[in-house]
mmCIF file of the N, C-alpha and C atoms, coordinates in Angstrom:
data_MODEL
# 
_entry.id   MODEL 
# 
loop_
_atom_site.group_PDB 
_atom_site.id 
_atom_site.type_symbol 
_atom_site.label_atom_id 
_atom_site.label_alt_id 
_atom_site.label_comp_id 
_atom_site.label_asym_id 
_atom_site.label_entity_id 
_atom_site.label_seq_id 
_atom_site.pdbx_PDB_ins_code 
_atom_site.Cartn_x 
_atom_site.Cartn_y 
_atom_site.Cartn_z 
_atom_site.occupancy 
_atom_site.B_iso_or_equiv 
_atom_site.pdbx_formal_charge 
_atom_site.auth_seq_id 
_atom_site.auth_comp_id 
_atom_site.auth_asym_id 
_atom_site.auth_atom_id 
_atom_site.pdbx_PDB_model_num 
ATOM 1   N N  . MET A 1 1  ? 14.808 -35.740 127.342 1.00 0.00 ? 1  MET A N  1 
ATOM 2   C CA . MET A 1 1  ? 14.959 -37.143 127.001 1.00 0.00 ? 1  MET A CA 1 
ATOM 3   C C  . MET A 1 1  ? 16.457 -37.447 126.949 1.00 0.00 ? 1  MET A C  1 
ATOM 4   N N  . ASP A 1 2  ? 16.838 -38.579 127.532 1.00 0.00 ? 2  ASP A N  1 
ATOM 5   C CA . ASP A 1 2  ? 18.258 -38.899 127.503 1.00 0.00 ? 2  ASP A CA 1 
ATOM 6   C C  . ASP A 1 2  ? 18.690 -39.356 126.107 1.00 0.00 ? 2  ASP A C  1 
ATOM 7   N N  . LYS A 1 3  ? 19.986 -39.312 125.865 1.00 0.00 ? 3  LYS A N  1 
ATOM 8   C CA . LYS A 1 3  ? 20.546 -39.552 124.542 1.00 0.00 ? 3  LYS A CA 1 
ATOM 9   C C  . LYS A 1 3  ? 20.196 -40.936 123.995 1.00 0.00 ? 3  LYS A C  1 
ATOM 10  N N  . LYS A 1 4  ? 20.239 -41.973 124.829 1.00 0.00 ? 4  LYS A N  1 
ATOM 11  C CA . LYS A 1 4  ? 19.931 -43.334 124.357 1.00 0.00 ? 4  LYS A CA 1 
ATOM 12  C C  . LYS A 1 4  ? 18.484 -43.449 123.895 1.00 0.00 ? 4  LYS A C  1 
ATOM 13  N N  . LYS A 1 5  ? 17.563 -42.888 124.657 1.00 0.00 ? 5  LYS A N  1 
ATOM 14  C CA . LYS A 1 5  ? 16.152 -42.930 124.272 1.00 0.00 ? 5  LYS A CA 1 
ATOM 15  C C  . LYS A 1 5  ? 15.929 -42.167 122.966 1.00 0.00 ? 5  LYS A C  1 
ATOM 16  N N  . TYR A 1 6  ? 16.594 -41.026 122.846 1.00 0.00 ? 6  TYR A N  1 
ATOM 17  C CA . TYR A 1 6  ? 16.443 -40.218 121.649 1.00 0.00 ? 6  TYR A CA 1 
ATOM 18  C C  . TYR A 1 6  ? 16.984 -40.958 120.422 1.00 0.00 ? 6  TYR A C  1 
ATOM 19  N N  . GLU A 1 7  ? 18.141 -41.572 120.563 1.00 0.00 ? 7  GLU A N  1 
ATOM 20  C CA . GLU A 1 7  ? 18.709 -42.343 119.460 1.00 0.00 ? 7  GLU A CA 1 
ATOM 21  C C  . GLU A 1 7  ? 17.804 -43.514 119.087 1.00 0.00 ? 7  GLU A C  1 
ATOM 22  N N  . SER A 1 8  ? 17.153 -44.118 120.061 1.00 0.00 ? 8  SER A N  1 
ATOM 23  C CA . SER A 1 8  ? 16.205 -45.208 119.798 1.00 0.00 ? 8  SER A CA 1 
ATOM 24  C C  . SER A 1 8  ? 15.014 -44.699 118.987 1.00 0.00 ? 8  SER A C  1 
ATOM 25  N N  . MET A 1 9  ? 14.554 -43.498 119.290 1.00 0.00 ? 9  MET A N  1 
ATOM 26  C CA . MET A 1 9  ? 13.452 -42.901 118.538 1.00 0.00 ? 9  MET A CA 1 
ATOM 27  C C  . MET A 1 9  ? 13.851 -42.713 117.078 1.00 0.00 ? 9  MET A C  1 
ATOM 28  N N  . LEU A 1 10 ? 15.063 -42.220 116.862 1.00 0.00 ? 10 LEU A N  1 
ATOM 29  C CA . LEU A 1 10 ? 15.537 -42.007 115.493 1.00 0.00 ? 10 LEU A CA 1 
ATOM 30  C C  . LEU A 1 10 ? 15.632 -43.321 114.728 1.00 0.00 ? 10 LEU A C  1 
ATOM 31  N N  . ILE A 1 11 ? 16.042 -44.382 115.417 1.00 0.00 ? 11 ILE A N  1 
ATOM 32  C CA . ILE A 1 11 ? 16.155 -45.695 114.780 1.00 0.00 ? 11 ILE A CA 1 
ATOM 33  C C  . ILE A 1 11 ? 14.796 -46.176 114.272 1.00 0.00 ? 11 ILE A C  1 
ATOM 34  N N  . LEU A 1 12 ? 13.728 -45.759 114.942 1.00 0.00 ? 12 LEU A N  1 
ATOM 35  C CA . LEU A 1 12 ? 12.381 -46.135 114.511 1.00 0.00 ? 12 LEU A CA 1 
ATOM 36  C C  . LEU A 1 12 ? 11.833 -45.209 113.422 1.00 0.00 ? 12 LEU A C  1 
ATOM 37  N N  . ILE A 1 13 ? 12.143 -43.929 113.516 1.00 0.00 ? 13 ILE A N  1 
ATOM 38  C CA . ILE A 1 13 ? 11.566 -42.936 112.612 1.00 0.00 ? 13 ILE A CA 1 
ATOM 39  C C  . ILE A 1 13 ? 12.235 -42.942 111.238 1.00 0.00 ? 13 ILE A C  1 
ATOM 40  N N  . VAL A 1 14 ? 13.553 -42.955 111.201 1.00 0.00 ? 14 VAL A N  1 
ATOM 41  C CA . VAL A 1 14 ? 14.286 -42.787 109.944 1.00 0.00 ? 14 VAL A CA 1 
ATOM 42  C C  . VAL A 1 14 ? 13.933 -43.848 108.900 1.00 0.00 ? 14 VAL A C  1 
ATOM 43  N N  . PRO A 1 15 ? 13.896 -45.141 109.216 1.00 0.00 ? 15 PRO A N  1 
ATOM 44  C CA . PRO A 1 15 ? 13.542 -46.125 108.184 1.00 0.00 ? 15 PRO A CA 1 
ATOM 45  C C  . PRO A 1 15 ? 12.149 -45.894 107.582 1.00 0.00 ? 15 PRO A C  1 
ATOM 46  N N  . ALA A 1 16 ? 11.212 -45.435 108.395 1.00 0.00 ? 16 ALA A N  1 
ATOM 47  C CA . ALA A 1 16 ? 9.870  -45.171 107.879 1.00 0.00 ? 16 ALA A CA 1 
ATOM 48  C C  . ALA A 1 16 ? 9.877  -43.999 106.897 1.00 0.00 ? 16 ALA A C  1 
ATOM 49  N N  . VAL A 1 17 ? 10.675 -42.979 107.194 1.00 0.00 ? 17 VAL A N  1 
ATOM 50  C CA . VAL A 1 17 ? 10.788 -41.834 106.277 1.00 0.00 ? 17 VAL A CA 1 
ATOM 51  C C  . VAL A 1 17 ? 11.488 -42.275 104.997 1.00 0.00 ? 17 VAL A C  1 
ATOM 52  N N  . VAL A 1 18 ? 12.550 -43.041 105.118 1.00 0.00 ? 18 VAL A N  1 
ATOM 53  C CA . VAL A 1 18 ? 13.275 -43.524 103.932 1.00 0.00 ? 18 VAL A CA 1 
ATOM 54  C C  . VAL A 1 18 ? 12.359 -44.372 103.057 1.00 0.00 ? 18 VAL A C  1 
ATOM 55  N N  . LYS A 1 19 ? 11.531 -45.185 103.666 1.00 0.00 ? 19 LYS A N  1 
ATOM 56  C CA . LYS A 1 19 ? 10.582 -46.007 102.898 1.00 0.00 ? 19 LYS A CA 1 
ATOM 57  C C  . LYS A 1 19 ? 9.638  -45.108 102.091 1.00 0.00 ? 19 LYS A C  1 
ATOM 58  N N  . LEU A 1 20 ? 9.135  -44.061 102.708 1.00 0.00 ? 20 LEU A N  1 
ATOM 59  C CA . LEU A 1 20 ? 8.269  -43.123 101.991 1.00 0.00 ? 20 LEU A CA 1 
ATOM 60  C C  . LEU A 1 20 ? 9.018  -42.434 100.854 1.00 0.00 ? 20 LEU A C  1 
ATOM 61  N N  . ILE A 1 21 ? 10.276 -42.129 101.064 1.00 0.00 ? 21 ILE A N  1 
ATOM 62  C CA . ILE A 1 21 ? 11.075 -41.507 100.003 1.00 0.00 ? 21 ILE A CA 1 
ATOM 63  C C  . ILE A 1 21 ? 11.210 -42.460 98.823  1.00 0.00 ? 21 ILE A C  1 
ATOM 64  N N  . THR A 1 22 ? 11.522 -43.738 99.094  1.00 0.00 ? 22 THR A N  1 
ATOM 65  C CA . THR A 1 22 ? 11.676 -44.703 97.990  1.00 0.00 ? 22 THR A CA 1 
ATOM 66  C C  . THR A 1 22 ? 10.363 -44.931 97.257  1.00 0.00 ? 22 THR A C  1 
ATOM 67  N N  . GLU A 1 23 ? 9.250  -44.795 97.955  1.00 0.00 ? 23 GLU A N  1 
ATOM 68  C CA . GLU A 1 23 ? 7.938  -44.970 97.325  1.00 0.00 ? 23 GLU A CA 1 
ATOM 69  C C  . GLU A 1 23 ? 7.546  -43.778 96.454  1.00 0.00 ? 23 GLU A C  1 
ATOM 70  N N  . ASN A 1 24 ? 8.109  -42.613 96.737  1.00 0.00 ? 24 ASN A N  1 
ATOM 71  C CA . ASN A 1 24 ? 7.707  -41.400 96.036  1.00 0.00 ? 24 ASN A CA 1 
ATOM 72  C C  . ASN A 1 24 ? 8.770  -40.841 95.094  1.00 0.00 ? 24 ASN A C  1 
ATOM 73  N N  . TYR A 1 25 ? 9.977  -41.323 95.192  1.00 0.00 ? 25 TYR A N  1 
ATOM 74  C CA . TYR A 1 25 ? 11.061 -40.916 94.304  1.00 0.00 ? 25 TYR A CA 1 
ATOM 75  C C  . TYR A 1 25 ? 11.598 -42.182 93.647  1.00 0.00 ? 25 TYR A C  1 
ATOM 76  N N  . SER A 1 26 ? 12.204 -42.054 92.517  1.00 0.00 ? 26 SER A N  1 
ATOM 77  C CA . SER A 1 26 ? 12.742 -43.243 91.841  1.00 0.00 ? 26 SER A CA 1 
ATOM 78  C C  . SER A 1 26 ? 14.167 -43.526 92.317  1.00 0.00 ? 26 SER A C  1 
ATOM 79  N N  . TRP A 1 27 ? 14.331 -43.546 93.634  1.00 0.00 ? 27 TRP A N  1 
ATOM 80  C CA . TRP A 1 27 ? 15.631 -43.795 94.242  1.00 0.00 ? 27 TRP A CA 1 
ATOM 81  C C  . TRP A 1 27 ? 15.602 -45.130 94.970  1.00 0.00 ? 27 TRP A C  1 
ATOM 82  N N  . ASP A 1 28 ? 16.759 -45.805 94.944  1.00 0.00 ? 28 ASP A N  1 
ATOM 83  C CA . ASP A 1 28 ? 16.864 -47.019 95.749  1.00 0.00 ? 28 ASP A CA 1 
ATOM 84  C C  . ASP A 1 28 ? 17.036 -46.614 97.223  1.00 0.00 ? 28 ASP A C  1 
ATOM 85  N N  . GLU A 1 29 ? 17.028 -47.599 98.089  1.00 0.00 ? 29 GLU A N  1 
ATOM 86  C CA . GLU A 1 29 ? 17.073 -47.327 99.534  1.00 0.00 ? 29 GLU A CA 1 
ATOM 87  C C  . GLU A 1 29 ? 18.357 -46.616 99.964  1.00 0.00 ? 29 GLU A C  1 
ATOM 88  N N  . ILE A 1 30 ? 19.466 -46.975 99.348  1.00 0.00 ? 30 ILE A N  1 
ATOM 89  C CA . ILE A 1 30 ? 20.742 -46.343 99.711  1.00 0.00 ? 30 ILE A CA 1 
ATOM 90  C C  . ILE A 1 30 ? 20.742 -44.869 99.312  1.00 0.00 ? 30 ILE A C  1 
ATOM 91  N N  . THR A 1 31 ? 20.301 -44.578 98.098  1.00 0.00 ? 31 THR A N  1 
ATOM 92  C CA . THR A 1 31 ? 20.235 -43.190 97.637  1.00 0.00 ? 31 THR A CA 1 
ATOM 93  C C  . THR A 1 31 ? 19.263 -42.396 98.497  1.00 0.00 ? 31 THR A C  1 
ATOM 94  N N  . ALA A 1 32 ? 18.107 -42.975 98.769  1.00 0.00 ? 32 ALA A N  1 
ATOM 95  C CA . ALA A 1 32 ? 17.100 -42.299 99.594  1.00 0.00 ? 32 ALA A CA 1 
ATOM 96  C C  . ALA A 1 32 ? 17.657 -42.014 100.992 1.00 0.00 ? 32 ALA A C  1 
ATOM 97  N N  . SER A 1 33 ? 18.340 -42.984 101.563 1.00 0.00 ? 33 SER A N  1 
ATOM 98  C CA . SER A 1 33 ? 18.937 -42.800 102.894 1.00 0.00 ? 33 SER A CA 1 
ATOM 99  C C  . SER A 1 33 ? 19.974 -41.683 102.868 1.00 0.00 ? 33 SER A C  1 
ATOM 100 N N  . ASN A 1 34 ? 20.854 -41.732 101.877 1.00 0.00 ? 34 ASN A N  1 
ATOM 101 C CA . ASN A 1 34 ? 21.895 -40.702 101.780 1.00 0.00 ? 34 ASN A CA 1 
ATOM 102 C C  . ASN A 1 34 ? 21.286 -39.319 101.616 1.00 0.00 ? 34 ASN A C  1 
ATOM 103 N N  . ARG A 1 35 ? 20.294 -39.202 100.740 1.00 0.00 ? 35 ARG A N  1 
ATOM 104 C CA . ARG A 1 35 ? 19.656 -37.909 100.511 1.00 0.00 ? 35 ARG A CA 1 
ATOM 105 C C  . ARG A 1 35 ? 18.984 -37.397 101.787 1.00 0.00 ? 35 ARG A C  1 
ATOM 106 N N  . PHE A 1 36 ? 18.324 -38.309 102.518 1.00 0.00 ? 36 PHE A N  1 
ATOM 107 C CA . PHE A 1 36 ? 17.669 -37.890 103.755 1.00 0.00 ? 36 PHE A CA 1 
ATOM 108 C C  . PHE A 1 36 ? 18.702 -37.460 104.792 1.00 0.00 ? 36 PHE A C  1 
ATOM 109 N N  . TYR A 1 37 ? 19.765 -38.242 104.956 1.00 0.00 ? 37 TYR A N  1 
ATOM 110 C CA . TYR A 1 37 ? 20.801 -37.905 105.931 1.00 0.00 ? 37 TYR A CA 1 
ATOM 111 C C  . TYR A 1 37 ? 21.498 -36.583 105.601 1.00 0.00 ? 37 TYR A C  1 
ATOM 112 N N  . GLU A 1 38 ? 21.527 -36.205 104.330 1.00 0.00 ? 38 GLU A N  1 
ATOM 113 C CA . GLU A 1 38 ? 22.161 -34.957 103.906 1.00 0.00 ? 38 GLU A CA 1 
ATOM 114 C C  . GLU A 1 38 ? 21.202 -33.765 103.946 1.00 0.00 ? 38 GLU A C  1 
ATOM 115 N N  . SER A 1 39 ? 19.944 -34.007 104.239 1.00 0.00 ? 39 SER A N  1 
ATOM 116 C CA . SER A 1 39 ? 18.936 -32.945 104.189 1.00 0.00 ? 39 SER A CA 1 
ATOM 117 C C  . SER A 1 39 ? 18.941 -32.070 105.442 1.00 0.00 ? 39 SER A C  1 
ATOM 118 N N  . LYS A 1 40 ? 18.394 -30.883 105.280 1.00 0.00 ? 40 LYS A N  1 
ATOM 119 C CA . LYS A 1 40 ? 18.216 -29.970 106.418 1.00 0.00 ? 40 LYS A CA 1 
ATOM 120 C C  . LYS A 1 40 ? 17.175 -30.541 107.385 1.00 0.00 ? 40 LYS A C  1 
ATOM 121 N N  . VAL A 1 41 ? 16.202 -31.272 106.855 1.00 0.00 ? 41 VAL A N  1 
ATOM 122 C CA . VAL A 1 41 ? 15.186 -31.888 107.715 1.00 0.00 ? 41 VAL A CA 1 
ATOM 123 C C  . VAL A 1 41 ? 15.858 -32.839 108.689 1.00 0.00 ? 41 VAL A C  1 
ATOM 124 N N  . PHE A 1 42 ? 16.738 -33.697 108.196 1.00 0.00 ? 42 PHE A N  1 
ATOM 125 C CA . PHE A 1 42 ? 17.429 -34.626 109.089 1.00 0.00 ? 42 PHE A CA 1 
ATOM 126 C C  . PHE A 1 42 ? 18.326 -33.876 110.055 1.00 0.00 ? 42 PHE A C  1 
ATOM 127 N N  . GLU A 1 43 ? 18.977 -32.833 109.568 1.00 0.00 ? 43 GLU A N  1 
ATOM 128 C CA . GLU A 1 43 ? 19.833 -32.023 110.445 1.00 0.00 ? 43 GLU A CA 1 
ATOM 129 C C  . GLU A 1 43 ? 19.028 -31.498 111.633 1.00 0.00 ? 43 GLU A C  1 
ATOM 130 N N  . CYS A 1 44 ? 17.814 -31.062 111.369 1.00 0.00 ? 44 CYS A N  1 
ATOM 131 C CA . CYS A 1 44 ? 16.942 -30.578 112.448 1.00 0.00 ? 44 CYS A CA 1 
ATOM 132 C C  . CYS A 1 44 ? 16.428 -31.735 113.302 1.00 0.00 ? 44 CYS A C  1 
ATOM 133 N N  . LEU A 1 45 ? 16.103 -32.840 112.666 1.00 0.00 ? 45 LEU A N  1 
ATOM 134 C CA . LEU A 1 45 ? 15.606 -34.014 113.390 1.00 0.00 ? 45 LEU A CA 1 
ATOM 135 C C  . LEU A 1 45 ? 16.654 -34.524 114.381 1.00 0.00 ? 45 LEU A C  1 
ATOM 136 N N  . GLU A 1 46 ? 17.913 -34.434 114.004 1.00 0.00 ? 46 GLU A N  1 
ATOM 137 C CA . GLU A 1 46 ? 18.999 -34.886 114.882 1.00 0.00 ? 46 GLU A CA 1 
ATOM 138 C C  . GLU A 1 46 ? 19.087 -34.073 116.174 1.00 0.00 ? 46 GLU A C  1 
ATOM 139 N N  . ARG A 1 47 ? 18.619 -32.863 116.131 1.00 0.00 ? 47 ARG A N  1 
ATOM 140 C CA . ARG A 1 47 ? 18.669 -32.006 117.316 1.00 0.00 ? 47 ARG A CA 1 
ATOM 141 C C  . ARG A 1 47 ? 17.381 -32.184 118.113 1.00 0.00 ? 47 ARG A C  1 
ATOM 142 N N  . GLU A 1 48 ? 17.489 -32.814 119.237 1.00 0.00 ? 48 GLU A N  1 
ATOM 143 C CA . GLU A 1 48 ? 16.326 -33.166 120.059 1.00 0.00 ? 48 GLU A CA 1 
ATOM 144 C C  . GLU A 1 48 ? 15.477 -31.948 120.411 1.00 0.00 ? 48 GLU A C  1 
ATOM 145 N N  . GLU A 1 49 ? 16.117 -30.822 120.610 1.00 0.00 ? 49 GLU A N  1 
ATOM 146 C CA . GLU A 1 49 ? 15.384 -29.623 121.037 1.00 0.00 ? 49 GLU A CA 1 
ATOM 147 C C  . GLU A 1 49 ? 14.422 -29.087 119.976 1.00 0.00 ? 49 GLU A C  1 
ATOM 148 N N  . THR A 1 50 ? 14.563 -29.506 118.710 1.00 0.00 ? 50 THR A N  1 
ATOM 149 C CA . THR A 1 50 ? 13.629 -29.052 117.672 1.00 0.00 ? 50 THR A CA 1 
ATOM 150 C C  . THR A 1 50 ? 12.271 -29.725 117.808 1.00 0.00 ? 50 THR A C  1 
ATOM 151 N N  . LYS A 1 51 ? 12.239 -30.845 118.499 1.00 0.00 ? 51 LYS A N  1 
ATOM 152 C CA . LYS A 1 51 ? 11.014 -31.626 118.728 1.00 0.00 ? 51 LYS A CA 1 
ATOM 153 C C  . LYS A 1 51 ? 10.423 -32.221 117.448 1.00 0.00 ? 51 LYS A C  1 
ATOM 154 N N  . LEU A 1 52 ? 11.221 -32.297 116.370 1.00 0.00 ? 52 LEU A N  1 
ATOM 155 C CA . LEU A 1 52 ? 10.712 -32.909 115.139 1.00 0.00 ? 52 LEU A CA 1 
ATOM 156 C C  . LEU A 1 52 ? 10.408 -34.386 115.322 1.00 0.00 ? 52 LEU A C  1 
ATOM 157 N N  . TRP A 1 53 ? 11.031 -35.016 116.307 1.00 0.00 ? 53 TRP A N  1 
ATOM 158 C CA . TRP A 1 53 ? 10.797 -36.441 116.538 1.00 0.00 ? 53 TRP A CA 1 
ATOM 159 C C  . TRP A 1 53 ? 9.360  -36.704 116.981 1.00 0.00 ? 53 TRP A C  1 
ATOM 160 N N  . HIS A 1 54 ? 8.626  -35.665 117.348 1.00 0.00 ? 54 HIS A N  1 
ATOM 161 C CA . HIS A 1 54 ? 7.209  -35.810 117.688 1.00 0.00 ? 54 HIS A CA 1 
ATOM 162 C C  . HIS A 1 54 ? 6.344  -36.022 116.448 1.00 0.00 ? 54 HIS A C  1 
ATOM 163 N N  . LEU A 1 55 ? 6.873  -35.663 115.284 1.00 0.00 ? 55 LEU A N  1 
ATOM 164 C CA . LEU A 1 55 ? 6.088  -35.702 114.056 1.00 0.00 ? 55 LEU A CA 1 
ATOM 165 C C  . LEU A 1 55 ? 6.049  -37.105 113.461 1.00 0.00 ? 55 LEU A C  1 
ATOM 166 N N  . SER A 1 56 ? 5.030  -37.352 112.672 1.00 0.00 ? 56 SER A N  1 
ATOM 167 C CA . SER A 1 56 ? 4.905  -38.648 112.009 1.00 0.00 ? 56 SER A CA 1 
ATOM 168 C C  . SER A 1 56 ? 5.922  -38.750 110.873 1.00 0.00 ? 56 SER A C  1 
ATOM 169 N N  . PRO A 1 57 ? 6.260  -39.990 110.475 1.00 0.00 ? 57 PRO A N  1 
ATOM 170 C CA . PRO A 1 57 ? 7.140  -40.152 109.317 1.00 0.00 ? 57 PRO A CA 1 
ATOM 171 C C  . PRO A 1 57 ? 6.567  -39.473 108.058 1.00 0.00 ? 57 PRO A C  1 
ATOM 172 N N  . LEU A 1 58 ? 5.247  -39.495 107.899 1.00 0.00 ? 58 LEU A N  1 
ATOM 173 C CA . LEU A 1 58 ? 4.643  -38.854 106.735 1.00 0.00 ? 58 LEU A CA 1 
ATOM 174 C C  . LEU A 1 58 ? 4.871  -37.342 106.746 1.00 0.00 ? 58 LEU A C  1 
ATOM 175 N N  . THR A 1 59 ? 4.729  -36.721 107.897 1.00 0.00 ? 59 THR A N  1 
ATOM 176 C CA . THR A 1 59 ? 4.970  -35.284 108.003 1.00 0.00 ? 59 THR A CA 1 
ATOM 177 C C  . THR A 1 59 ? 6.438  -34.971 107.731 1.00 0.00 ? 59 THR A C  1 
ATOM 178 N N  . LEU A 1 60 ? 7.332  -35.785 108.262 1.00 0.00 ? 60 LEU A N  1 
ATOM 179 C CA . LEU A 1 60 ? 8.760  -35.591 108.005 1.00 0.00 ? 60 LEU A CA 1 
ATOM 180 C C  . LEU A 1 60 ? 9.075  -35.785 106.527 1.00 0.00 ? 60 LEU A C  1 
ATOM 181 N N  . PHE A 1 61 ? 8.436  -36.778 105.909 1.00 0.00 ? 61 PHE A N  1 
ATOM 182 C CA . PHE A 1 61 ? 8.623  -36.967 104.462 1.00 0.00 ? 61 PHE A CA 1 
ATOM 183 C C  . PHE A 1 61 ? 8.138  -35.739 103.705 1.00 0.00 ? 61 PHE A C  1 
ATOM 184 N N  . ASN A 1 62 ? 6.986  -35.204 104.066 1.00 0.00 ? 62 ASN A N  1 
ATOM 185 C CA . ASN A 1 62 ? 6.460  -34.025 103.377 1.00 0.00 ? 62 ASN A CA 1 
ATOM 186 C C  . ASN A 1 62 ? 7.403  -32.835 103.523 1.00 0.00 ? 62 ASN A C  1 
ATOM 187 N N  . MET A 1 63 ? 8.021  -32.702 104.671 1.00 0.00 ? 63 MET A N  1 
ATOM 188 C CA . MET A 1 63 ? 9.010  -31.638 104.874 1.00 0.00 ? 63 MET A CA 1 
ATOM 189 C C  . MET A 1 63 ? 10.227 -31.878 103.981 1.00 0.00 ? 63 MET A C  1 
ATOM 190 N N  . PHE A 1 64 ? 10.683 -33.132 103.913 1.00 0.00 ? 64 PHE A N  1 
ATOM 191 C CA . PHE A 1 64 ? 11.806 -33.493 103.049 1.00 0.00 ? 64 PHE A CA 1 
ATOM 192 C C  . PHE A 1 64 ? 11.462 -33.211 101.591 1.00 0.00 ? 64 PHE A C  1 
ATOM 193 N N  . ASP A 1 65 ? 10.269 -33.599 101.186 1.00 0.00 ? 65 ASP A N  1 
ATOM 194 C CA . ASP A 1 65 ? 9.814  -33.387 99.812  1.00 0.00 ? 65 ASP A CA 1 
ATOM 195 C C  . ASP A 1 65 ? 9.799  -31.895 99.474  1.00 0.00 ? 65 ASP A C  1 
ATOM 196 N N  . GLU A 1 66 ? 9.288  -31.104 100.383 1.00 0.00 ? 66 GLU A N  1 
ATOM 197 C CA . GLU A 1 66 ? 9.261  -29.656 100.190 1.00 0.00 ? 66 GLU A CA 1 
ATOM 198 C C  . GLU A 1 66 ? 10.691 -29.111 100.043 1.00 0.00 ? 66 GLU A C  1 
ATOM 199 N N  . GLU A 1 67 ? 11.601 -29.613 100.884 1.00 0.00 ? 67 GLU A N  1 
ATOM 200 C CA . GLU A 1 67 ? 12.992 -29.176 100.798 1.00 0.00 ? 67 GLU A CA 1 
ATOM 201 C C  . GLU A 1 67 ? 13.599 -29.555 99.453  1.00 0.00 ? 67 GLU A C  1 
ATOM 202 N N  . GLN A 1 68 ? 13.307 -30.758 98.969  1.00 0.00 ? 68 GLN A N  1 
ATOM 203 C CA . GLN A 1 68 ? 13.846 -31.200 97.684  1.00 0.00 ? 68 GLN A CA 1 
ATOM 204 C C  . GLN A 1 68 ? 13.329 -30.333 96.532  1.00 0.00 ? 68 GLN A C  1 
ATOM 205 N N  . LYS A 1 69 ? 12.077 -29.959 96.605  1.00 0.00 ? 69 LYS A N  1 
ATOM 206 C CA . LYS A 1 69 ? 11.452 -29.204 95.516  1.00 0.00 ? 69 LYS A CA 1 
ATOM 207 C C  . LYS A 1 69 ? 11.749 -27.711 95.559  1.00 0.00 ? 69 LYS A C  1 
ATOM 208 N N  . THR A 1 70 ? 11.916 -27.146 96.758  1.00 0.00 ? 70 THR A N  1 
ATOM 209 C CA . THR A 1 70 ? 12.046 -25.696 96.874  1.00 0.00 ? 70 THR A CA 1 
ATOM 210 C C  . THR A 1 70 ? 13.376 -25.242 97.480  1.00 0.00 ? 70 THR A C  1 
ATOM 211 N N  . GLY A 1 71 ? 14.100 -26.166 98.099  1.00 0.00 ? 71 GLY A N  1 
ATOM 212 C CA . GLY A 1 71 ? 15.345 -25.793 98.757  1.00 0.00 ? 71 GLY A CA 1 
ATOM 213 C C  . GLY A 1 71 ? 15.174 -25.407 100.215 1.00 0.00 ? 71 GLY A C  1 
ATOM 214 N N  . SER A 1 72 ? 13.930 -25.374 100.678 1.00 0.00 ? 72 SER A N  1 
ATOM 215 C CA . SER A 1 72 ? 13.668 -25.058 102.090 1.00 0.00 ? 72 SER A CA 1 
ATOM 216 C C  . SER A 1 72 ? 12.382 -25.754 102.519 1.00 0.00 ? 72 SER A C  1 
ATOM 217 N N  . PHE A 1 73 ? 12.066 -25.637 103.795 1.00 0.00 ? 73 PHE A N  1 
ATOM 218 C CA . PHE A 1 73 ? 10.837 -26.227 104.317 1.00 0.00 ? 73 PHE A CA 1 
ATOM 219 C C  . PHE A 1 73 ? 10.356 -25.388 105.481 1.00 0.00 ? 73 PHE A C  1 
ATOM 220 N N  . VAL A 1 74 ? 9.104  -25.598 105.822 1.00 0.00 ? 74 VAL A N  1 
ATOM 221 C CA . VAL A 1 74 ? 8.479  -24.865 106.928 1.00 0.00 ? 74 VAL A CA 1 
ATOM 222 C C  . VAL A 1 74 ? 8.228  -25.854 108.058 1.00 0.00 ? 74 VAL A C  1 
ATOM 223 N N  . PHE A 1 75 ? 8.529  -25.429 109.291 1.00 0.00 ? 75 PHE A N  1 
ATOM 224 C CA . PHE A 1 75 ? 8.191  -26.257 110.441 1.00 0.00 ? 75 PHE A CA 1 
ATOM 225 C C  . PHE A 1 75 ? 6.680  -26.248 110.614 1.00 0.00 ? 75 PHE A C  1 
ATOM 226 N N  . PRO A 1 76 ? 6.065  -27.425 110.776 1.00 0.00 ? 76 PRO A N  1 
ATOM 227 C CA . PRO A 1 76 ? 4.617  -27.469 111.023 1.00 0.00 ? 76 PRO A CA 1 
ATOM 228 C C  . PRO A 1 76 ? 4.263  -26.756 112.313 1.00 0.00 ? 76 PRO A C  1 
ATOM 229 N N  . GLU A 1 77 ? 3.048  -26.285 112.407 1.00 0.00 ? 77 GLU A N  1 
ATOM 230 C CA . GLU A 1 77 ? 2.598  -25.557 113.594 1.00 0.00 ? 77 GLU A CA 1 
ATOM 231 C C  . GLU A 1 77 ? 2.643  -26.401 114.857 1.00 0.00 ? 77 GLU A C  1 
ATOM 232 N N  . GLU A 1 78 ? 2.484  -27.729 114.724 1.00 0.00 ? 78 GLU A N  1 
ATOM 233 C CA . GLU A 1 78 ? 2.420  -28.569 115.914 1.00 0.00 ? 78 GLU A CA 1 
ATOM 234 C C  . GLU A 1 78 ? 3.767  -28.781 116.594 1.00 0.00 ? 78 GLU A C  1 
ATOM 235 N N  . VAL A 1 79 ? 4.843  -28.286 116.011 1.00 0.00 ? 79 VAL A N  1 
ATOM 236 C CA . VAL A 1 79 ? 6.178  -28.458 116.627 1.00 0.00 ? 79 VAL A CA 1 
ATOM 237 C C  . VAL A 1 79 ? 6.368  -27.442 117.713 1.00 0.00 ? 79 VAL A C  1 
# 
């Protein structure tokens, strides 16, 4: 996938994940965005070759949640 298409995918996925974070954590949108951008999940999502962009925002949120609670996360089998 070319870089522009990939960046467009991220523009659609990230707000949906941030919304789920604000719904499940007592963080405002800015804090939720910052925390997500600083996460290992986002670091992996940024790399197109990980194929995390294939996952739903809910699955990405669950990975983020796992990282917040345990310090790490597991890649789902479907990746």
